[in-house]
Structure formats: structure tokens, C-alpha cells
C-alpha positions as CSV (number, residue, x, y, z in Angstrom):
1,M,-0.5,4.8,-21.5
2,Q,1.1,7.1,-25.1
3,P,3.3,9.5,-24.1
4,E,1.3,12.6,-25.5
5,H,-2.0,11.2,-23.4
6,A,0.8,11.0,-20.6
7,G,2.2,14.6,-21.1
8,F,-1.2,16.2,-21.6
9,L,-1.9,14.5,-17.9
10,R,1.7,15.7,-15.8
11,D,0.4,19.6,-17.9
12,F,-3.0,19.1,-16.7
13,Y,-1.7,18.1,-12.8
14,V,1.0,19.9,-12.4
15,K,-1.1,23.3,-13.4
16,A,-4.3,21.2,-10.6
17,I,-1.3,21.3,-7.7
18,E,-0.1,24.9,-8.5
19,E,-3.8,26.1,-7.8
20,E,-4.1,23.4,-4.9
21,R,-1.0,24.3,-3.4
22,T,-2.8,28.2,-2.7
23,A,-5.8,26.5,-0.4
24,T,-2.6,23.9,1.4
25,R,-0.7,26.8,2.4
26,K,-2.8,28.8,3.8
27,V,-4.7,25.7,5.7
28,I,-1.2,25.0,7.1
29,A,-0.2,28.8,7.7
30,A,-4.4,29.1,9.6
31,I,-2.6,27.3,13.0
32,P,-1.8,29.4,15.4
33,E,1.6,28.3,17.1
34,E,0.6,28.3,20.3
35,K,-1.6,25.4,20.1
36,H,-0.1,23.4,17.4
37,A,0.1,20.4,19.2
38,Y,-3.9,20.9,19.3
39,T,-4.9,16.9,18.5
40,P,-8.5,15.9,18.5
41,H,-8.7,12.0,19.8
42,P,-5.1,10.5,21.1
43,T,-4.9,8.6,18.5
44,S,-5.0,11.7,15.8
45,R,-1.5,13.4,15.1
46,T,-1.2,16.3,16.7
47,A,-1.9,19.8,13.9
48,F,2.3,20.5,13.7
49,D,3.1,16.6,12.9
50,L,-0.1,16.3,10.5
51,A,1.6,19.7,8.5
52,W,4.3,18.0,8.5
53,H,3.0,15.5,6.9
54,I,1.0,17.6,4.2
55,A,4.3,19.7,3.4
56,S,7.1,17.0,3.9
57,S,5.1,13.9,2.1
58,H,4.1,16.9,-1.2
59,A,8.0,17.2,-1.9
60,W,8.2,13.7,-1.4
61,F,6.0,12.3,-3.7
62,L,7.0,15.0,-6.5
63,D,10.5,14.4,-6.2
64,S,10.3,10.9,-6.1
65,I,8.0,11.4,-9.6
66,A,10.9,13.8,-11.0
67,K,13.5,10.9,-10.2
68,R,10.9,8.1,-11.9
69,E,11.6,6.1,-8.4
70,F,9.6,6.2,-4.8
71,S,11.4,4.7,-2.3
72,M,10.5,5.0,1.5
73,D,12.1,7.6,3.1
74,S,12.1,9.3,6.3
75,D,9.0,11.2,7.2
76,E,10.9,12.5,10.7
77,R,10.9,16.4,10.1
78,P,14.5,18.3,10.5
79,A,15.6,19.9,13.5
80,G,15.7,22.9,11.4
81,I,11.9,22.6,11.4
82,K,10.3,24.1,14.6
83,T,7.7,26.6,14.0
84,V,4.4,26.4,12.0
85,A,6.2,29.2,9.7
86,D,9.0,27.1,9.2
87,I,6.2,24.1,7.9
88,V,5.1,27.0,5.6
89,A,8.3,28.4,4.5
90,F,9.6,24.5,3.5
91,Y,6.2,24.0,1.6
92,E,6.6,26.5,-0.2
93,K,9.6,26.4,-1.5
94,Q,11.0,22.4,-1.6
95,G,7.1,22.2,-3.0
96,A,8.3,24.7,-5.9
97,E,11.2,23.1,-6.3
98,A,9.8,19.9,-6.7
99,L,7.4,20.8,-8.9
100,E,10.0,22.3,-11.6
101,K,11.5,19.6,-12.0
102,V,7.8,17.4,-12.2
103,K,7.7,20.0,-15.3
104,N,11.2,19.0,-17.0
105,V,9.9,14.7,-16.8
106,T,8.7,13.8,-20.5
107,P,6.0,12.8,-22.0
108,E,7.4,9.5,-22.8
109,Q,8.8,9.5,-19.0
110,M,5.7,10.2,-17.9
111,A,4.6,7.3,-19.8
112,G,6.6,4.6,-18.1
113,I,5.6,1.9,-15.6
114,A,6.6,3.5,-12.2
115,D,6.9,0.7,-9.3
116,F,5.3,2.7,-5.9
117,F,5.4,0.2,-3.7
118,G,4.1,-3.1,-5.4
119,M,1.3,-0.8,-7.6
120,K,2.3,-0.2,-11.1
121,F,1.0,2.3,-13.4
122,P,2.3,5.1,-15.9
123,L,4.4,7.8,-13.9
124,A,1.5,10.7,-15.0
125,I,-1.1,8.4,-12.6
126,Y,0.8,9.4,-9.6
127,L,0.3,13.0,-9.7
128,N,-2.9,12.4,-9.2
129,F,-1.7,10.2,-6.0
130,L,-0.4,13.3,-4.7
131,L,-3.7,15.5,-5.1
132,L,-6.0,13.1,-3.6
133,H,-3.6,12.5,-0.6
134,E,-3.2,16.1,0.3
135,V,-6.6,17.6,-0.2
136,H,-7.4,14.4,1.8
137,H,-5.3,15.5,4.7
138,R,-5.0,18.9,3.8
139,G,-9.2,18.4,5.0
140,Q,-8.2,16.9,8.3
141,L,-6.1,19.6,9.1
142,S,-8.9,22.0,7.9
143,A,-11.5,20.5,10.7
144,Y,-9.2,20.4,12.9
145,L,-8.6,25.1,12.6
146,R,-11.8,25.7,14.8
147,P,-11.7,23.1,17.3
148,M,-8.0,25.6,18.1
149,G,-9.7,28.4,18.0
150,A,-8.4,29.9,14.8
151,K,-10.2,30.5,11.8
152,V,-10.7,28.3,8.4
153,P,-9.7,30.0,5.2
154,D,-11.4,29.8,2.3
155,I,-9.6,26.9,0.0
156,Y,-13.1,25.9,-2.7
157,G,-15.3,28.8,-1.7
158,G,-15.8,31.1,1.5
159,S,-15.5,29.2,4.6
160,A,-17.7,31.2,8.3
161,D,-14.5,33.2,8.9
162,E,-13.6,34.4,5.4
163,P,-16.7,34.8,3.4
164,F,-17.0,34.0,-0.4
165,Q,-15.5,37.0,-2.4
166,M,-16.5,37.1,-5.7
167,A,-13.3,37.3,-8.6
168,A,-12.6,40.6,-9.8
169,E,-13.4,41.0,-13.6
170,Q,-11.4,39.7,-16.2
171,S,-10.4,41.9,-19.3
């Protein structure tokens, strides 16, 4: 991959990640605190654990890309993460800080090959991995919401709980 292509991909995916963060934040924030232990099946993660996985892996992916190195860190929740609001705050702060670091990775660095647990691709490609991973797990979590008694936020358009709203006209 040429650096100019990698730089284009970095900019493209950073914008996409910024846009997806809004929907992800809404889905995590929709978890009712009193029902955060909900799980649809005994082998499924709880809503709280799934929300933590989304938030922590989001920051981990971005930090790893910024460092240009992937290492298996613990997915264990810090002791200070006790509520859904704590997860939302972590996602907002850590994710935003890590995304800023990614913006500073040069096109030449983004074009470099990175080893992701045996897979070897240009670093820029892993931004797409992050997007796919997050959208996948956000979809799982959004499917938990209604059975928990929560309202499903709009993600790419309206939901039964938040009907589609036309965007305000831009001049």
C-alpha cells in the first residue's frame, strides 16, 4: 500500500469512526442500570459486560493502531467502572483521546505492515477491523435493549422507539 492510499484510508476511517461513536454511545447509554445484568442466554455476555467489551476494545484498537503494535491486554474492567454511566464516560474520554492519537499517525506509518496476532496487513486496514468489530457488538447490544424493557435508540435511522427525524436543512 502506498502512503497516500494509507493516508486516505486513515482519514476516511477516522471520519467513519467519529460518526459511529454517536450511535454506539446512545446504545450503551440506553442500558437500564437496574437491568445491566440482563443476558439473553446463559452463554451470552451480560449487557454490562458487552458494553464494557465495546468500550474497552474501541480504546484498545485505537491505542494499538496509534502505537503501531497489537498486544493482548486484559479485557478486565477497572474497579472504578461500576455503572453504565461509567462505561459511557470511559468510551467518550478514552475513545476520543485514542482517536486523536490515530489522527497523528503518518501516512507512511499507516502503510506499514502490522502484525495482528498472525495476520499481517497495512496498519490502515485495522481501522476497518475496529469498525466491523464495534458495529457487530453494538448490534448484539441493541438486540438486548427491548427485552430488557429499554428503548432502542435510532442508529442509522428511526427505531420503533425513536422515529426517524428529517435532518434540519443546511444552508
